[in-house]
N, C-alpha and C positions, 0 to 999 in steps of 0.2 A: 098456224105455226108459221116461222117465218125462216122461211126455208136458206134466205144465204147463214142464217148465223152459224158460226161452223160447230159442230160435232166430235165427239169423243170419240168415233174411225175416221175424223179427218186429221184430228194432230194426233191418233196412231200413226198415220200414214205418213206428216209431214216427220217426224220422230225416228219411222222406221220399228218402229216394236209394235206391241202385241197391243190391242185394247185392251186384258187384262190390266199389262201395265202402265197402262194410261190410269187404267181403274186403282190399281196402288194407290199410286203416285198420291192424285185428287182426293181420295180417303185416307192419305195416312197412315198405309200401311208399311211394311218391309220392301222399301227395293233399291238395288247398287245405286250408288250415286252418281255412277255413269249414266244411266240411266232416267235415272230420276232429273239431270240438268237438261239432259236430250227432251223429253216431256216438255219441263218447263219453256224453253227455249221455242217449241214447235206451239207452244199453248199462248205466250203473249204473243209472237209472228201473227198468228192465227186469228188472235182477240180471243180468244176462246174461255168465257167463265164456264165454274163449274152452277150449276142448277139449285143451291143449296136448298130450296122446297121442292126438290123432284127427290134429290138426294135423302130430304132427313125422313121424306112417306117411306124410306126403304129401311133407314138406317135409324129410324125414332130420333133422330139429332141433326140440327140447324145450321150447327156453328155459327147461332148467334145468342145474345147474351141482351134483354134489356135493361136500359138504366133510368130510374123515376125520381124527377128530383123536382123542387119547388117551381123552380126559375132556372132560367142560365144566367142571367143580367146578375147576379152578388158573385165576387171574384171565387168565392167556394164553389159555387158550384159548377161555373163556368170551367177552373180549371178542375176537378173530379170528372168532368167530359171529359176533355181534352187527354187527359190521363188513364181516365179507362176505354177511351177509344185505343189510344196509341200500345198499353198493356195486351187490349183484345185482339188487334192486329197483328203481335210479335207473334201468336199463339194459332195465327190462322184461324180468326173469330171473325166478324162483326157485331156492332153496334147497335140497339135501338133506342132512340132517345124520346122520352115523354117526358111533358111539364102539365105540375097538377095547378099552377096559379091559389098553392096553400087552403086548396078544398078538397075535404076528405072523400066529398064521392067523385071525384074525380083521380083518386091514388086507385081506388075500387078498379074504377073504366080503364085504368090504363093498365092494372093488371089484369083483369081479362082480356083487353086487344094484346097485349101480350102472350101471354095463353091461348087464344087464338092465332096469331102467328108463330105458336110451334116452337117460343125459344126452348135453350138452354138451362136459361136459367135466368134471375131477377139480379138486381142489385137497386135499393133503394133507399133514398132519403127523405123521410118524412118528420116530421114532428108532431105527429098526432097517433093515438094509440093504437095505431091499425093492428085490425085480426085476420093476415095472409093466410089462406089454407089452398095451396092451390098444386101440390103433391111435386113441383117443381123447385126448386136447393133457391134459394134466399140467402141474398147477407145482405143486412141493415147498416147504413153509416150515422153514424154519431146517434144510435137511439134503441135503445133497448125493445126490442116488439116482445118475445119472449125468450126463453133459456132454449129452445127448438131454434133458432136462428139468430146464429152468430148475428154480432156487433163491431164493427171495427171505428176503432175511434180514437183523437189524439189525446195525449195525458193531459187533458183539462184541468183538474187540480193542479199539477205543478205548474203549468204554465201560468195559474193566478197565482199562485203561490212564488213562483221566480218573476213579476212583475213584483208584485208589493219590494221583494227584496232588491229586486233593482233602484225602484224607485226611491227608497230608505237607504240604499249607498249613494247613490246620487244628491242627497242631500233634504231628500222630502218629510216634511213634520206629520201632516194632516194629509188625507188620501181620500181618494173619488173613487167608487169601483160602479159606473155605470150599461147596462146592456139593454137588448131589444127584448122583452120577455115573451114567454113564452105560457099558455095556459098548462100546456103538460109536461115533465119532468125533461126531460134533452142531456146528452153526460154534457153537453158545453157549461151547464149549471155550474159544475163542477168546480169553476173555473173561481166564480166568487166566495167557493169555501175555503178557495186554496189561499184566495187574497188576501179575504176574514182572518183565517187563522195565523196568516203573520202578523198581522195587522192586532191580534190580542196578544197574541206572543211576546209581542217588542211594546208591544202599549201605547202605538201609533192610533191617533183618533182617524179616524172614515164614519164617511156618508158613501150611500147608496142611490142610484136611480135607477129601477126600470122600468123600460119605456115598453107600450107595444105598439108601438108605428115609430120608423128609425125616422121619418120625414115629421116630427113632433116635435117642432121645432119647437112649438109655445113652449112645452114641460120645460121642454132644454132651456129656453130665458127663464124660466121663473126658477127654476133650481138654481141658477147660479145667481139671478139678483138678490135670491134668499143668503146667498154667502158670499155676498159683498157688505162691505164694509169701509167709508174711506176709500172709494173709488179703486179698494187692492181687494182680491179675491183673499177668501180667508183657508184657500188651498191651495199646497205647492204641485202635487202630484195624483195625475186620475191614472185609470183602469178601463178601456174600454175593450168592450165587449168584439166588437170587429175595427176594421180599417175604417167601415163605411161611419162609422161612428165618430170614429178622430174625425171627418173630414168635417161634420155635423157641429161640433164643437166648435171646432177650428175656427166658422164660421159665427157661428152666437160669441166666440167670448172678444172677436175682432169686433165689434158693434159696441163692446164693452170696453176696451181701448185693455184688453188681455194678454199679454205676449206670450205665444208658444215660441221657445220652453224659456224664456227670461224669466215673465214671472209663473208660470207651469209645465211642467213637463208630462208628455201622454208619452206611453205605451200601449198599443191595441195588439191584435192577432187577428192574422189572417195566416192567407197562401204565403204573401209575400210585404215586403215592406212598402212600395211601391200604391205609391196614393195620389189618385188625383189624376186629370191627363196636364200640369204644370211641372212636370218633375217632381213632386214632392216627396220626397221617402218621411215616412213615418216609422218610428221606433215600434219593433212589433215582437212579439211571440208570435213564433212561426209554425206551421202546423205542416206536416209533412203529408200534404194531400197527394205527391207522386207515393210514395208509399203505402197507404191509406187505397189507393188506387186499384195497387197492384196486388195488394191483400186481398182485397174485396176481389180483382179478378181468380188468382189464384184459388179460394175456399169456394167461388161460388163454381167451378169448376171442378174441383175435389168429386170423382167419383165415392172414394169411401168416404160419409159421413160421419162413421159413428165415432169419429176422435174428433171433431171440429170442438175447440175452444168455441163459451159462449161469450164469448168479450177478450175482443184485443187492443192492448191500450200501445199506442206508438209512441215514444217521446217528439215534445216542441221541442226547439233552440228557442236565440234571442239574436234580433238582429237590430245595432242600435242605426238612429237618424235623426232627423232634424227634430225630430222632437221634444229629444232631452239632451242635456250639457254634456256632453260626453266628446271628447276629446278628439276625433275620427277624423282621418283619407276621406279623403271626396271622394274615390272611388271605392270606398265599403261602405256607404249611404245608400248602399238597396242593393236588391236581388239582382 
C-alpha cells in the first residue's frame, strides 16, 4: 500500500471533524451542509479519493454502472456513452464502458466482466437476442430482451411516420426507405412500419432497400441504377434509418449526377443533424439520446424494481437541414 496516499483520518484532521463525519459524507448519509463542505474542501486539498471497491465490500455497492455497446464509432453509441457517463457523474457514480464488436459471445463476456467488477447495474445496447440472468439490475436500449428487463427506446414508429409525412408535404410523390438490416427485430425497425403506413394511407408508391452492411456501396449503386430512367431518378424522396446511410447514398448519387435536394430530398435519423466532417447538415428525425441515457441511468439505479415499466418510448423530433428543400435560416441548419 502506498503510504503517501491520504486517508480518511487525514481528511478528518484537515477538516477538523470526526472520522465518522467524513464517512457519512462519502457514503451519502445525512450530514449538515457546513460539515459536508468542510470535508469536501479538505478531500480536494489532500487529493483524497474514495476506494470504491473497498467500500463495495462493506456496502455491497461500488457506485459503478457498466455500459455495453457494439462500438463507439457510431454516432448513437458514442452519444449514448457520453450522456450515460454525464448522468452517472451527476449521481456520483462512475461508468465502465465495454464494446462488443457486434459479437454475441463478447456480449456475454462483457456481462461476466462487469459482474466480476461488482458493478451496481448494467445498461446494454445489443441487436442480438441476449439471454441475461445475472441477478443485477439491467436496462436495455432499443431492444426488448425480456419482460423483466426494461427497454428504453425512441418513438421509432412515429419517426418513420413523421419522415414520410414531411417528404410528402415537401412535394415528394415517389418515396424510398433505406435501412441497414439486422437478423433480429430491434425497436428501430418500427421506423419502416410508420413510414409504410403513411405511404399506404396516402397512396404514395414506395420502394425499400435493406442493407446487411452500411459499407455495401455496390448494393446501393445497383438499387439506384435500377431506378434510373433517361438519366433521372424515378423517386424524389428518401428516408434513411441513419445519417451515416445518408452520407453513403450522397456519394453514390453524386456519381450518377443526381443532386440532393434539387433532384431528390433525403431525411435521415440520428442523434444530431450534423453529418460528416465538412459542415454538412442532414434533415433528421432526431432521437433523444440524452433522455434515453438519463432514463436508463435512473431506472438501473432504482432500488424498488417492482413497478418499473417493461418499455419506455421517448418522443423524437424533426430538424431541417440541407438535404430537403425547406427555406430555413442559415443558423437553423443543424444542432
